[in-house]
Phi, psi and omega in degrees: 000135179233133177274128189237151165239124180255134173233079189227162175293162181307309188298315178294315174305315180296327182292318187269340185304312182306315188289328177296314186285320175300328181271010167084017178272157179240133179269114184261346179200152175229060183290164177248342186231171181291318181294321173296322171302316179296322181290326182291323178297323180286324188277313191254349186039059179295162182272337179207153175241130169248113189228162171289148183273056179222166191291343181284337180232002181212117182219165174306324176297320183289319179296321179290321180292324175295317177297321178296339183249004177063048181243129178279141178245135174236122182257140175254123186251129181266326181233167178297322184290329177290320181291326172294318180303314179298313179308314179298329177288343185084025176265128181265333187276092177223132177227173184287150181293340176260014177295150179276173187293331181294319179292321180296311182300324186289320178291321181298328187253334181251352186089173188273152166265134186240128176303140184277323181228172177297327184260006179264145174275153171302144183227100180288340185273014177094187182253134176280162180045057180281105183265359186272352176083358179273125183247184179095006185290162179300128180105344180275169178298335181275354184274151180301146178285155180303136180093351181262130183282128176251003189279342177278124182244150184283133178231124181300138180087356180267134177287129180292140182269153181299144184284135181246005191231166178281104173019075178288149175292154177295139175286149185294138180281151178298137180060023181278329191263146179282159185290154189298318188242351184243154180275131175082189187296154175289165185269137181253128180243113175259131177258122177232159172196158186282187184289159172108021180049065181286352181109018184300305183300309180299322176298315183300306183305314183280338171291322176300320185286319178289327178286324177293325181288340175282354174106009180256156173272136191229138162246131176250126185231132180267108185255006190287123182265002175252321175202083176303123189237348185299319184298311180289337178291326181260000182071028183265150175285128181238024181294328180243094192293125189293320182294324178289327178294320178300317178299321180293317177299310181300321177298333176260017183057039180237010181283094174246175188296319179292328178288323171303312180299332183283321189269333181280144172274165175232127174275113184266132177207137174289351178268356187144099182270162177206167182257146187234134167251107187285159184271171179298125177293327178248127181306330187295349183268011188298335179295344179291343187255070181282160181306311181301316185288324182296313180301314184291320184298315179300315182299321176297310188295326180289346173276351183250351180217159176292322182224142175241112176255128184247124174269110183261172178282171179274325195277138181242009181297134179274105181301334183298333184281347184239009179246133182270353177260103182285347181260358181283156181289156184249121180300325181269004182304315184298318178290321178293326179288319177299318180289325182290324180279335187299141175279335180221140177239127176251113186261113183245152179212174178265137179273062174218170187299319184287313181295320180291328176296319184287326181293314186291327178292325178277345182303312183297323173301318182297320180286346166282338181275316186224158179286153190276347183294341177255012180261132174250126180265126179236127177249124185262157172064043176295126186199146186285329182296343175262328190236357184100177178300147181070047194304314186293326176292320175301312178302309182300323181290324181291316181290324173295322182283321187253351179234353182068021180261113185291321189208105176260161173275128182255119180257115181302156181282132173208083184292324177300318181296314183293316181301315179302319178299309182293319181300317180268355176074036188232164176278171180290326182298329179270320187273329183210072184302332182267007183299129175306320179298314173300323177292323175294326173284328177298307181303319182295318184293312187284338178273325194245328195256341185276352177279156172295144176300143179286161172298148183280121181270177181291152186283142187235151175299142186296331182285351177255012178309134177293165180303150183286149177281148173093156181242156185273126173302149178292143179249000000 
C-alpha cells in the first residue's frame, strides 16, 4: 500500500482512480496547485506524488520539498512542451498523460528508464554485458522488486513512519561499497584548462576511456558550470543533466547506488565501458552545483568506481572577493571543490601562441588554488604549423622559460581523428585507434595516471615546484 497525492486534471484523475484503489493504494490528498501540494506534503506525508507536467502543479520548489521528505514525484505529460519543461527541472520520472496505471505504478516504484544514447531505446531491464562492475540497476537482484515502493528515502531528523509494505531491504548507503578493482576509495582525476577551448572535454573523455580499457571501473562526470560538453561529444541525451540530478539527490541524503544507476548514462564499448554523468545543458542552472553538493557527490562516486574523472570549468576566480553576499551561491564553487578534492589534476592547454599565453596566465592562478605536486601539464594539438619547426622543443622551451614547467606531456595534433570521434559520438580509442592524439593520451595515462596517488606533502609555492613528472611523447 502506498499513500498518494494526486494533482491531475479531472479526466485523467477519473480514469486512474479505480485502478489506484483496486491495487490497494490510498489517496490522501487531491490538491490542485503547487501551494496545496506543499501543504499536503506537510500534513499527510505521502509516499508519492502524481502530478500534471505543468507549471501549475510542478515546480522546482515542489521537487525540493519532495526530496527533503523522501517522496517520489511522477509527472504525466500530454505534450512535447510539457516533457521539455519536466526535463528542464531535472525530473526523470515522466510518463504519457494517457498511460495506464500499470505503467505509472512501474515508474512510481522502480524509477524511470533512461535511454543511454540518442540512438538507443530505453531498457527497463538493466544493461546487458555490464562491464563496469556497478550493480543495482532496475531488474537486478539489488533493485527493489516490482510493487515495492522505492521512493521513500531516509532523511536525517525525519521521524520514521510505521511500515506499510512487505519488509523492503535497506537501501545501500552512499559510498559504502568498495571500488571494483582497487582497495579503498577510488582515485579522483580532475581535468582543468583555461578559457578558449583548450581540449578539456576531449582529454577527460579519452582519459576515462583509456583507464576503462585497462580494466578499471570508471565514472566520468561533467562538472563544468559554463558549458557542459560531454553529452554532445558522446552522443548522449542531456535533457536531464545527470550530475545536477546527483547533486540534488546528494543534498537530500538520497544519492544511493540504485539512484546513481538510474540517472547515469553508460558509454558502451567493447574496449572498455564507463558510466557518465552529463552536465547542465543551460548555463543558468549553475546554482544547482553548490560546493557542498559537489563535494558530497564526488565522495559518493569515488566509493563506486576505481577512478572518477571530472571535466571542470575554466574559471578559478574566487567569487567571494567580488560579492557582498557571503551566503550567495558561487558559480566557480563546483570547479574549485573538484580541484580541491582531486587526487590528481590534469592541467591542459593549446600548443599555439594564443593557447600557451592563456595557459601561462592562468597557471599562476591554478598553483595558488592547489599544490603543484599532484598536477600534470598536458599541451594539446602540438603542430609545427602553429609554432614552427621542432614543435615539441618550442612548446617545452616556452613552458620551461615562462612557467617553470620542466616536462609537460605533449599530445600531437590530429584533427581528422578528433573529428571522426565527434561525428560518431565515440572516443578516440573506438573511432580512431591509431590516432597520434589517442596514442599520446594512452602513453600519458599508462605512465602517470594508473599509479596509486602519492601521499600529499605540504603545500609549496608554485615557483619552487619540483620538476614535472612524465616525458613528452615523440611527434
